[in-house]
Wavefront OBJ file of the C-alpha trace (Angstrom):
o trace
v 0.000 0.000 0.000
v 1.429 3.339 -1.057
v 0.348 6.874 -0.335
v 1.883 10.229 -1.085
v 1.155 13.684 -2.392
v 2.835 12.863 -5.703
v 0.980 9.680 -6.649
v -2.503 8.421 -7.456
v -4.665 6.846 -4.774
v -8.192 5.580 -4.193
v -9.886 8.528 -2.516
v -13.437 7.202 -2.231
v -15.406 3.953 -2.524
v -19.182 4.088 -2.510
v -20.369 0.488 -2.524
v -23.781 -1.178 -2.623
v -25.487 -1.186 0.766
v -28.679 0.299 2.156
v -27.201 3.786 1.814
v -26.325 3.322 -1.848
v -29.771 1.905 -2.526
v -31.722 4.643 -0.768
v -29.614 7.790 -0.944
v -29.808 8.235 -4.692
v -26.004 8.105 -4.948
v -25.048 5.201 -7.179
v -21.915 3.122 -6.637
v -18.581 4.525 -7.758
v -14.857 4.519 -7.103
v -13.042 7.855 -7.151
v -9.343 8.094 -7.990
v -7.298 11.188 -7.184
v -4.311 11.916 -9.430
v -1.734 14.685 -9.734
v -1.140 17.019 -12.667
v 2.204 15.297 -13.280
v 0.518 11.901 -13.511
v -2.065 13.266 -15.937
v 0.750 14.537 -18.143
v 2.403 11.105 -18.025
v -0.907 9.434 -18.885
v -1.465 11.787 -21.819
v 2.059 11.104 -23.094
v 1.565 7.344 -22.832
v 4.276 6.949 -20.193
v 1.877 5.778 -17.462
v -1.336 3.753 -17.569
v -3.620 3.811 -14.533
v -6.251 1.087 -14.267
v -9.069 0.268 -11.872
v -9.825 -3.459 -11.729
v -12.862 -5.011 -10.057
v -12.599 -8.554 -8.665
v -15.021 -11.299 -7.657
v -14.564 -13.207 -4.400
v -12.868 -16.066 -6.342
v -10.110 -13.719 -7.502
v -11.302 -13.387 -11.090
v -11.509 -9.894 -12.519
v -14.978 -8.816 -13.624
v -13.950 -5.590 -15.326
v -10.825 -3.526 -15.893
v -11.143 0.197 -16.609
v -8.242 2.162 -18.070
v -8.433 5.719 -16.760
v -8.662 8.446 -19.392
v -6.891 11.709 -18.507
v -9.633 13.571 -20.395
v -12.106 12.436 -17.719
v -10.176 14.162 -14.929
v -11.793 17.082 -13.094
v -9.597 19.586 -11.263
v -10.138 20.312 -7.583
v -9.463 24.073 -7.346
v -8.685 23.807 -3.633
v -5.938 21.179 -3.825
v -4.753 21.425 -7.423
v -5.168 17.657 -7.821
v -7.611 15.887 -10.118
v -10.299 13.262 -9.662
v -11.535 10.565 -12.022
v -14.776 8.799 -11.118
v -15.415 5.212 -12.221
v -19.185 4.579 -11.918
v -19.141 0.823 -11.445
v -20.759 -1.340 -8.724
v -18.983 -2.815 -5.753
v -20.643 -4.580 -2.854
v -20.041 -5.508 0.758
v -20.547 -9.240 1.522
v -23.094 -8.499 4.243
v -25.540 -6.945 1.808
v -24.656 -8.731 -1.386
v -23.334 -12.252 -0.774
v -20.446 -13.502 -2.913
v -21.719 -14.943 -6.133
v -24.498 -12.373 -6.506
v -22.769 -11.078 -9.612
v -21.134 -7.899 -8.366
v -17.450 -7.392 -7.569
v -16.216 -7.620 -3.989
v -12.806 -5.932 -4.308
v -11.162 -3.135 -6.248
v -7.550 -2.538 -7.269
v -5.754 0.560 -8.525
v -2.661 -0.181 -10.591
v -0.031 1.810 -12.465
v 1.880 0.482 -15.481
v 4.878 2.351 -16.869
v 6.077 2.476 -20.468
v 8.274 -0.621 -20.125
v 5.317 -2.721 -18.950
v 6.152 -2.824 -15.241
v 2.955 -2.812 -13.158
v 2.652 -1.618 -9.564
v -0.420 -2.403 -7.472
v -1.040 0.887 -5.679
v -4.004 -0.351 -3.634
v -6.136 -3.520 -3.589
v -8.972 -3.632 -1.062
v -12.051 -5.623 -0.111
v -14.608 -4.456 2.414
v -15.217 -6.353 5.662
v -16.685 -8.661 6.754
v -14.711 -10.929 4.491
v -15.400 -14.551 3.601
v -11.689 -15.030 3.012
v -8.872 -12.991 1.553
v -9.290 -12.367 -2.167
v -6.187 -13.063 -4.235
v -6.316 -11.809 -7.814
v -5.887 -14.613 -10.343
v -5.798 -12.412 -13.435
v -5.867 -8.800 -14.551
v -3.414 -6.076 -13.527
v -3.387 -7.109 -9.835
v -2.726 -10.814 -10.552
v -0.941 -12.557 -7.685
v -1.738 -9.828 -5.155
v -3.966 -10.373 -2.112
v -6.509 -7.739 -1.152
v -6.310 -5.779 2.074
v -9.499 -6.127 4.133
v -10.802 -2.735 5.232
v -13.638 -1.882 7.604
v -17.034 -1.067 6.172
v -18.232 2.513 6.403
v -20.979 3.432 8.836
v -24.510 4.223 7.721
v -24.831 7.245 5.468
v -21.134 7.364 4.567
v -18.721 6.097 1.953
v -15.155 4.873 2.459
v -12.824 7.850 1.975
v -9.065 8.459 2.272
v -6.873 11.541 2.194
v -3.526 11.732 0.379
v -1.665 10.470 3.473
v -3.781 7.334 3.762
v -5.884 8.555 6.666
v -9.418 7.175 6.737
v -11.839 10.137 6.598
v -15.250 8.612 5.846
v -18.059 11.023 5.060
v -21.169 11.494 2.916
v -20.786 10.097 -0.576
v -19.810 12.638 -3.201
v -22.661 12.954 -5.706
v -22.148 11.826 -9.279
v -21.920 14.357 -12.045
v -25.014 15.146 -14.064
v -26.323 17.422 -16.773
v -28.288 20.229 -15.124
v -29.411 23.834 -15.166
v -29.457 25.839 -11.935
v -32.171 27.601 -9.981
v -33.415 30.742 -11.725
v -32.478 29.734 -15.277
v -35.041 31.158 -17.708
v -36.293 28.501 -20.137
v -38.146 29.579 -23.294
v -41.673 28.116 -23.318
v -44.855 28.646 -25.307
v -45.642 31.402 -22.794
v -42.234 33.052 -22.940
v -39.278 32.674 -20.545
v -40.097 30.818 -17.314
v -37.750 30.055 -14.372
v -36.914 26.368 -14.530
v -38.074 25.775 -10.945
v -41.618 26.710 -12.046
v -41.759 24.140 -14.849
v -43.591 20.832 -14.508
v -44.120 17.739 -16.696
v -46.493 18.615 -19.527
v -45.342 22.216 -19.866
v -44.357 22.903 -23.463
v -40.858 24.216 -24.054
v -39.519 25.817 -27.212
v -36.783 23.631 -28.674
v -34.443 24.218 -31.573
v -35.466 21.371 -33.866
v -39.028 20.417 -32.983
v -40.937 23.624 -32.224
v -42.709 23.105 -28.865
v -42.168 19.903 -26.899
v -43.758 18.813 -23.597
v -41.499 18.065 -20.652
v -41.764 14.361 -19.828
v -39.881 14.474 -16.525
v -38.122 17.090 -14.425
v -36.027 16.516 -11.315
v -33.863 18.492 -8.948
v -30.888 17.981 -6.636
v -29.777 20.389 -3.919
v -26.118 20.521 -2.889
v -25.172 22.425 0.254
v -21.805 23.703 1.436
v -20.849 20.294 2.866
v -21.675 18.551 -0.419
v -19.672 21.055 -2.457
v -16.704 20.889 -0.092
v -16.685 17.097 -0.411
v -17.129 17.234 -4.192
v -15.682 20.503 -5.526
v -15.800 19.098 -9.064
v -19.577 19.623 -8.868
v -19.292 23.371 -8.439
v -21.257 25.061 -11.227
v -19.840 26.746 -14.295
v -20.802 30.379 -14.927
v -21.186 31.448 -18.561
v -21.287 35.232 -18.447
v -23.592 37.257 -20.663
v -22.114 37.650 -24.147
v -19.193 35.243 -23.566
v -20.313 32.833 -26.313
v -21.015 35.577 -28.851
v -22.885 38.837 -29.211
v -25.816 38.691 -26.793
v -25.304 35.005 -25.989
v -26.237 34.243 -23.344
v -28.499 37.221 -22.766
v -27.770 37.058 -19.027
v -25.328 35.011 -16.957
v -26.071 31.291 -17.237
v -24.978 28.800 -14.574
v -24.909 25.077 -15.316
v -23.330 21.882 -14.016
v -19.806 21.159 -15.312
v -20.955 18.366 -17.642
v -23.852 20.308 -19.161
v -23.286 20.618 -22.892
v -23.559 23.962 -24.638
v -24.127 24.435 -28.375
v -21.133 25.745 -30.313
v -21.774 26.986 -33.857
v -18.784 28.085 -35.919
v -16.662 27.505 -39.001
v -13.925 26.167 -36.730
v -16.276 23.427 -35.492
v -17.140 22.646 -39.116
v -13.478 22.321 -40.090
v -12.523 20.251 -37.059
v -15.502 17.916 -36.784
v -17.406 18.133 -40.055
v -20.387 19.730 -38.330
v -21.042 23.441 -37.920
v -22.928 22.796 -34.676
v -21.594 20.610 -31.868
v -22.301 20.152 -28.157
v -19.489 20.673 -25.644
v -19.456 20.290 -21.843
v -19.293 23.657 -20.099
v -16.229 22.633 -18.083
v -14.239 22.249 -21.324
v -14.839 25.914 -22.212
v -13.311 27.504 -19.104
v -10.355 28.919 -21.034
v -12.796 31.267 -22.792
v -13.041 34.733 -21.209
v -16.229 34.983 -19.162
v -16.590 31.238 -18.552
v -15.329 29.922 -15.230
v -15.987 27.771 -12.181
v -18.070 29.366 -9.425
v -15.505 28.632 -6.702
v -17.349 30.624 -4.040
v -20.678 28.805 -4.415
v -22.003 27.820 -0.972
v -25.001 25.918 -2.299
v -26.544 25.072 -5.639
v -29.808 23.534 -6.833
v -29.536 21.584 -10.076
v -32.503 20.760 -12.328
v -32.735 17.951 -14.907
v -35.227 18.331 -17.766
v -36.155 15.350 -19.958
v -38.086 15.250 -23.238
v -39.183 12.452 -25.549
v -35.737 12.697 -27.109
v -32.573 14.729 -26.709
v -33.363 18.369 -27.470
v -31.663 21.741 -27.625
v -33.495 24.279 -25.478
v -33.088 28.020 -24.996
v -31.786 28.918 -21.525
v -31.068 32.574 -20.730
v -30.904 33.050 -24.496
v -28.276 30.305 -24.876
v -28.790 27.064 -26.788
v -28.030 24.121 -24.504
v -28.992 20.480 -24.225
v -31.764 18.788 -22.292
v -30.952 15.685 -20.238
v -29.396 13.101 -22.568
v -30.348 9.620 -21.450
v -27.215 7.554 -21.793
v -25.774 5.029 -19.289
v -23.876 7.690 -17.317
v -26.876 10.015 -17.049
v -28.990 7.176 -15.677
v -26.330 6.446 -13.066
v -26.100 10.079 -12.028
v -29.724 10.765 -11.144
v -30.356 8.196 -8.427
v -32.561 5.149 -8.022
v -35.956 6.759 -7.401
v -35.627 9.229 -10.261
v -34.335 6.483 -12.542
v -37.373 4.335 -11.767
v -39.639 7.256 -12.681
v -37.865 7.539 -16.023
v -38.118 3.779 -16.613
v -41.879 4.078 -16.090
v -42.022 6.747 -18.795
v -39.524 5.025 -21.087
v -39.681 1.268 -20.316
v -37.371 0.434 -23.224
v -34.490 1.993 -21.271
v -34.635 -0.865 -18.734
v -32.958 -3.116 -21.294
v -29.719 -1.206 -20.828
v -28.656 -1.536 -24.462
v -30.880 1.194 -25.889
v -28.833 3.945 -27.499
v -30.502 7.299 -28.042
v -29.223 9.748 -30.636
v -27.789 13.083 -29.471
v -29.289 16.278 -30.870
v -25.856 17.276 -32.221
v -22.417 15.631 -32.355
v -20.825 15.445 -28.900
v -17.255 16.744 -28.668
v -15.410 15.610 -25.559
v -12.256 16.050 -23.531
v -9.051 17.156 -25.196
v -10.746 17.716 -28.556
v -13.220 20.135 -26.982
v -10.469 22.058 -25.209
v -8.441 22.192 -28.413
v -11.454 23.575 -30.258
v -11.909 26.278 -27.605
v -8.229 27.146 -27.929
v -8.572 27.463 -31.695
v -11.377 29.984 -31.223
v -9.208 32.027 -28.858
v -6.188 31.900 -31.174
v -8.248 33.041 -34.160
v -10.232 35.643 -32.244
v -13.530 33.904 -33.004
v -16.594 33.530 -30.827
v -18.168 30.150 -30.090
v -21.436 31.295 -31.646
v -21.104 32.740 -35.140
v -24.116 33.704 -37.221
l 1 2 3 4 5 6 7 8 9 10 11 12 13 14 15 16 17 18 19 20 21 22 23 24 25 26 27 28 29 30 31 32 33 34 35 36 37 38 39 40 41 42 43 44 45 46 47 48 49 50 51 52 53 54 55 56 57 58 59 60 61 62 63 64 65 66 67 68 69 70 71 72 73 74 75 76 77 78 79 80 81 82 83 84 85 86 87 88 89 90 91 92 93 94 95 96 97 98 99 100 101 102 103 104 105 106 107 108 109 110 111 112 113 114 115 116 117 118 119 120 121 122 123 124 125 126 127 128 129 130 131 132 133 134 135 136 137 138 139 140 141 142 143 144 145 146 147 148 149 150 151 152 153 154 155 156 157 158 159 160 161 162 163 164 165 166 167 168 169 170 171 172 173 174 175 176 177 178 179 180 181 182 183 184 185 186 187 188 189 190 191 192 193 194 195 196 197 198 199 200 201 202 203 204 205 206 207 208 209 210 211 212 213 214 215 216 217 218 219 220 221 222 223 224 225 226 227 228 229 230 231 232 233 234 235 236 237 238 239 240 241 242 243 244 245 246 247 248 249 250 251 252 253 254 255 256 257 258 259 260 261 262 263 264 265 266 267 268 269 270 271 272 273 274 275 276 277 278 279 280 281 282 283 284 285 286 287 288 289 290 291 292 293 294 295 296 297 298 299 300 301 302 303 304 305 306 307 308 309 310 311 312 313 314 315 316 317 318 319 320 321 322 323 324 325 326 327 328 329 330 331 332 333 334 335 336 337 338 339 340 341 342 343 344 345 346 347 348 349 350 351 352 353 354 355 356 357 358 359 360 361 362 363 364 365 366 367 368 369 370 371 372 373 374 375 376
């Protein structure tokens, strides 16, 4: 087991128990990495992997961490990568129930040498798990104590156990007070209900099928600073866009329309997560937010709506969005869209989705060429 300020570590494990089932926070493992490690990952010099293991030592899934998925913590300068996969404690999900019982974090350098940074299973244990395959092969898991009710397993950079409330998953949301264009003009999103008809870019007026909210207080935001909202100041996307400051969740995608997008991606209009646009003047993280209320808005299909005069997406129902909204809300959506229960349904986005490094590169191109993200 290794800890240090200059290396990756497992910072949080939220596993399946009564809290995970009832709190609305789905299972995940959070990895904290340094800027130097991200640079090594991007250069191909280091590969970080999270491997999930069954009680018989067989790996059930191995996830290679993508540096483009990292979110910066403005307070510490480190980065987090969340892996939204299930893990269970034997007391609530007996071995053999189909979910992994242990998780390993490994690092492989360019010459193929692999180091097991951490390999843990949560007590009570039916016997030490020894990995028989995957990146942790030959290593035995360390048994750690389960977290108490209402908390997830958490560690600081020095290896100290600091359990606390589970950090909420990321989601695509508008914030309280956002003005959404409807058939009756602009309406604050908190006043909208299912059935209200919203003006959308491609399909005139569409009724809201489902709308949900999540409130994060100061404790939540301190535990998960990567969920602090992004402020898009009036006019920062182009002349008069947005018409007033717009605040959204970091993963909320904003429409970009420009010749640069056309040249780079073969589409004049693309959707880009707000957090990838923070190098643009007037777009930044709201670091001083003490609380935020996020709203999800779902239509029959993925739509582009008008929010504070800005074109932005509605909730896009993909696997990650379903994981981010919690069990009760997900069941409501399954009632409305039963085909989504199958898990293999793929819905089409309203515009091409540009992610990670490509999105940041596109933003940089606009800055370099003195172009706005919205060009008529």
